[in-house]
C-alpha positions as CSV (number, residue, x, y, z in Angstrom):
1,M,110.6,152.9,104.6
2,K,112.3,150.7,101.8
3,N,113.5,148.4,104.3
4,L,110.2,147.7,105.6
5,L,108.5,147.5,102.3
6,F,111.2,144.7,101.4
7,D,110.8,143.3,104.7
8,F,106.9,142.9,104.1
9,F,107.3,141.6,100.8
10,C,109.6,138.8,101.9
11,L,106.9,137.9,105.0
12,M,104.1,137.5,102.2
13,I,106.1,135.6,100.0
14,R,107.4,133.0,102.8
15,F,103.7,132.7,104.0
16,S,101.7,132.5,101.2
17,G,103.4,129.4,100.1
18,F,104.9,130.8,96.8
19,S,108.5,129.5,97.9
20,F,107.3,126.1,98.9
21,F,105.6,125.9,95.3
22,V,108.4,127.0,93.5
23,S,111.2,124.5,95.6
24,R,109.1,121.7,94.9
25,I,109.1,122.5,91.3
26,L,112.8,123.0,90.9
27,T,113.6,119.9,93.0
28,K,110.7,117.2,91.5
29,R,113.4,115.5,89.4
30,K,115.9,115.5,92.2
31,V,116.5,112.7,94.9
32,K,116.3,113.7,98.5
33,I,118.2,111.3,101.2
34,V,117.2,111.5,104.7
35,V,119.4,109.8,107.3
36,Y,118.3,108.5,110.8
37,H,120.6,108.2,113.6
38,N,118.9,106.2,116.5
39,P,115.3,107.7,115.8
40,K,112.7,107.8,118.6
41,E,109.7,106.0,117.7
42,D,106.9,108.5,117.8
43,I,109.1,111.2,115.9
44,F,110.2,108.6,113.2
45,K,106.5,107.6,112.7
46,K,105.5,111.3,112.3
47,H,108.3,111.8,110.0
48,I,107.5,109.0,107.8
49,K,103.3,109.7,108.0
50,Y,104.6,113.2,106.5
51,L,106.9,111.9,104.1
52,S,104.8,109.2,102.7
53,K,102.2,111.6,101.7
54,R,104.5,113.7,99.8
55,Y,107.5,111.3,98.3
56,N,108.0,108.6,96.2
57,F,110.6,106.1,98.3
58,I,113.1,104.2,96.5
59,F,115.8,102.0,96.7
60,M,119.3,103.3,97.4
61,D,120.3,100.7,94.9
62,E,118.2,102.6,92.2
63,F,119.4,105.9,93.1
64,V,123.1,104.7,92.9
65,E,122.4,102.6,89.6
66,A,120.8,106.1,87.6
67,L,123.9,108.1,89.2
68,I,126.4,105.4,87.7
69,N,124.5,105.2,84.2
70,K,123.6,109.0,84.6
71,D,120.0,107.2,83.5
72,F,117.3,108.8,85.9
73,T,114.6,107.8,83.5
74,K,113.6,105.1,86.0
75,I,113.6,107.2,88.8
76,P,110.1,109.0,90.0
77,P,109.5,112.7,90.6
78,N,109.9,113.4,94.2
79,S,111.9,110.5,95.3
80,L,113.4,109.9,98.7
81,C,115.9,107.5,100.2
82,V,115.5,106.9,103.9
83,T,118.7,105.6,105.6
84,I,119.2,104.6,109.3
85,D,122.6,104.9,110.6
86,D,124.3,102.2,112.5
87,G,123.4,98.6,112.3
88,Y,121.5,98.6,115.7
89,K,118.8,95.6,116.1
90,S,116.7,98.3,118.2
91,N,117.0,100.1,115.0
92,F,115.5,97.3,112.9
93,T,112.9,96.4,115.6
94,L,111.6,99.8,115.8
95,V,112.0,101.1,111.8
96,F,111.0,98.6,110.0
97,P,107.4,97.9,111.7
98,I,106.6,101.6,111.1
99,L,107.8,101.5,107.4
100,K,105.5,98.1,107.2
101,E,103.0,100.3,108.1
102,F,103.0,102.7,105.6
103,D,103.7,100.2,103.1
104,I,107.2,101.2,102.3
105,D,108.5,97.7,103.9
106,K,110.2,96.8,100.9
107,E,112.4,99.8,100.8
108,A,113.3,99.2,104.6
109,S,114.1,95.6,103.6
110,N,116.6,96.6,101.2
111,T,118.1,99.4,103.0
112,L,118.3,97.7,106.6
113,L,119.0,94.2,105.9
């Protein structure tokens, strides 16, 4: 019976959104890094659409500078760096227009050029 109650309690927490809320609060001042390797256009576009609503895109240079100087005052809450693995031309021709569509082309030009 204890296990059943515990399982029920865990399910309630999971589906209530409470764990998402807590993780969002705890990671608010942390920078997330997303790495793509040869992304498919439709999937990448869906990801960027989702991420652009929830995160502040920053330059990787800004993040590295904050790490070196141990000064994160210029890093906004819920920051995200997007990087593309490999330097294929197709990555640039696929990724840059999508990032531009979501008004994050300055980050793309810094990361991809």
